KELUM-88812 format. One record per residue (C-alpha): residue in one letter; residue number from 1; x, y, z. Coordinates in nm, 4 decimals. Example, Ala and Ser with C-alpha at 12.3 -4.5 7.8 and 13.67 -1.06 7.14 Angstrom:
2
<r torti="a" kolmi="1" c1="1.2300" c2="-0.4500" c3="0.7800"/>
<r torti="s" kolmi="2" c1="1.3670" c2="-0.1060" c3="0.7140"/>
***
This chain:
66
<r torti="m" kolmi="1" c1="6.8505" c2="7.1051" c3="11.7642"/>
<r torti="k" kolmi="2" c1="7.0234" c2="7.4397" c3="11.7398"/>
<r torti="t" kolmi="3" c1="7.3082" c2="7.4852" c3="11.4993"/>
<r torti="t" kolmi="4" c1="7.5658" c2="7.7529" c3="11.5404"/>
<r torti="e" kolmi="5" c1="7.7732" c2="7.8853" c3="11.2600"/>
<r torti="t" kolmi="6" c1="8.1306" c2="7.9599" c3="11.3399"/>
<r torti="k" kolmi="7" c1="8.3438" c2="8.1713" c3="11.1155"/>
<r torti="q" kolmi="8" c1="8.7063" c2="8.0716" c3="11.1156"/>
<r torti="a" kolmi="9" c1="8.9541" c2="8.3521" c3="11.0896"/>
<r torti="t" kolmi="10" c1="9.2026" c2="8.3021" c3="10.8115"/>
<r torti="p" kolmi="11" c1="9.5464" c2="8.4628" c3="10.8161"/>
<r torti="f" kolmi="12" c1="9.5366" c2="8.5120" c3="10.4386"/>
<r torti="m" kolmi="13" c1="9.4385" c2="8.8457" c3="10.2850"/>
<r torti="k" kolmi="14" c1="9.4539" c2="8.9932" c3="9.9373"/>
<r torti="i" kolmi="15" c1="9.7298" c2="9.2483" c3="9.8872"/>
<r torti="g" kolmi="16" c1="9.5003" c2="9.5512" c3="9.9285"/>
<r torti="a" kolmi="17" c1="9.3553" c2="9.4277" c3="10.2568"/>
<r torti="a" kolmi="18" c1="9.6982" c2="9.3203" c3="10.3824"/>
<r torti="s" kolmi="19" c1="9.8312" c2="9.6663" c3="10.3013"/>
<r torti="r" kolmi="20" c1="9.5567" c2="9.8320" c3="10.5062"/>
<r torti="a" kolmi="21" c1="9.6048" c2="9.5867" c3="10.7955"/>
<r torti="t" kolmi="22" c1="9.9840" c2="9.6183" c3="10.8149"/>
<r torti="g" kolmi="23" c1="10.0520" c2="9.9711" c3="10.6935"/>
<r torti="l" kolmi="24" c1="10.2935" c2="9.8384" c3="10.4310"/>
<r torti="s" kolmi="25" c1="10.2560" c2="9.9587" c3="10.0737"/>
<r torti="q" kolmi="26" c1="10.0885" c2="9.7442" c3="9.8125"/>
<r torti="y" kolmi="27" c1="10.4016" c2="9.7761" c3="9.5979"/>
<r torti="f" kolmi="28" c1="10.6211" c2="9.6379" c3="9.8799"/>
<r torti="l" kolmi="29" c1="10.3857" c2="9.3446" c3="9.9388"/>
<r torti="r" kolmi="30" c1="10.3515" c2="9.2651" c3="9.5681"/>
<r torti="q" kolmi="31" c1="10.7281" c2="9.2753" c3="9.5108"/>
<r torti="g" kolmi="32" c1="10.7814" c2="9.0613" c3="9.8209"/>
<r torti="c" kolmi="33" c1="10.5372" c2="8.8028" c3="9.6916"/>
<r torti="k" kolmi="34" c1="10.7162" c2="8.7954" c3="9.3569"/>
<r torti="d" kolmi="35" c1="11.0653" c2="8.7553" c3="9.5059"/>
<r torti="g" kolmi="36" c1="10.9567" c2="8.5239" c3="9.7891"/>
<r torti="t" kolmi="37" c1="11.0310" c2="8.7473" c3="10.0892"/>
<r torti="v" kolmi="38" c1="10.6631" c2="8.7872" c3="10.1864"/>
<r torti="p" kolmi="39" c1="10.4840" c2="8.4690" c3="10.2992"/>
<r torti="h" kolmi="40" c1="10.1954" c2="8.4053" c3="10.0613"/>
<r torti="i" kolmi="41" c1="10.0078" c2="8.1607" c3="9.8456"/>
<r torti="k" kolmi="42" c1="9.8979" c2="8.2250" c3="9.4917"/>
<r torti="s" kolmi="43" c1="9.5504" c2="8.1306" c3="9.3765"/>
<r torti="g" kolmi="44" c1="9.5351" c2="8.1777" c3="9.0020"/>
<r torti="t" kolmi="45" c1="9.6599" c2="8.5315" c3="8.9531"/>
<r torti="v" kolmi="46" c1="9.5746" c2="8.6495" c3="9.3058"/>
<r torti="y" kolmi="47" c1="9.8368" c2="8.6711" c3="9.5795"/>
<r torti="l" kolmi="48" c1="9.7064" c2="8.5915" c3="9.9287"/>
<r torti="v" kolmi="49" c1="9.9419" c2="8.7221" c3="10.1966"/>
<r torti="n" kolmi="50" c1="9.9765" c2="8.5304" c3="10.5236"/>
<r torti="v" kolmi="51" c1="9.9546" c2="8.8418" c3="10.7415"/>
<r torti="s" kolmi="52" c1="10.0131" c2="8.6798" c3="11.0805"/>
<r torti="k" kolmi="53" c1="10.3283" c2="8.5049" c3="10.9549"/>
<r torti="l" kolmi="54" c1="10.4461" c2="8.8281" c3="10.7876"/>
<r torti="l" kolmi="55" c1="10.4071" c2="9.0243" c3="11.1119"/>
<r torti="r" kolmi="56" c1="10.5971" c2="8.7560" c3="11.3082"/>
<r torti="q" kolmi="57" c1="10.8697" c2="8.7645" c3="11.0424"/>
<r torti="l" kolmi="58" c1="10.9008" c2="9.1438" c3="11.0664"/>
<r torti="d" kolmi="59" c1="10.9117" c2="9.1294" c3="11.4481"/>
<r torti="a" kolmi="60" c1="11.1869" c2="8.8675" c3="11.4362"/>
<r torti="e" kolmi="61" c1="11.3935" c2="9.0859" c3="11.2021"/>
<r torti="g" kolmi="62" c1="11.3635" c2="9.3726" c3="11.4500"/>
<r torti="g" kolmi="63" c1="11.2715" c2="9.6220" c3="11.1795"/>
<r torti="a" kolmi="64" c1="11.0540" c2="9.8416" c3="11.4007"/>
<r torti="t" kolmi="65" c1="11.1766" c2="9.9972" c3="11.7227"/>
<r torti="e" kolmi="66" c1="11.0175" c2="10.2680" c3="11.9300"/>
***
């Protein structure tokens, strides 16, 4: 019997990775986690940003226009 390993994509990233993925500064993301404006969970002392929810939130606010 063959087994296949599937890797599930998670929307959560550490602040550094989320910064690279979104183009937002680490300072902005960290402050947003602290004041509750950036969707995240905290595991110990590490903030994990929900990047997909953050991008939907920014799109809904209409912050970026071309």
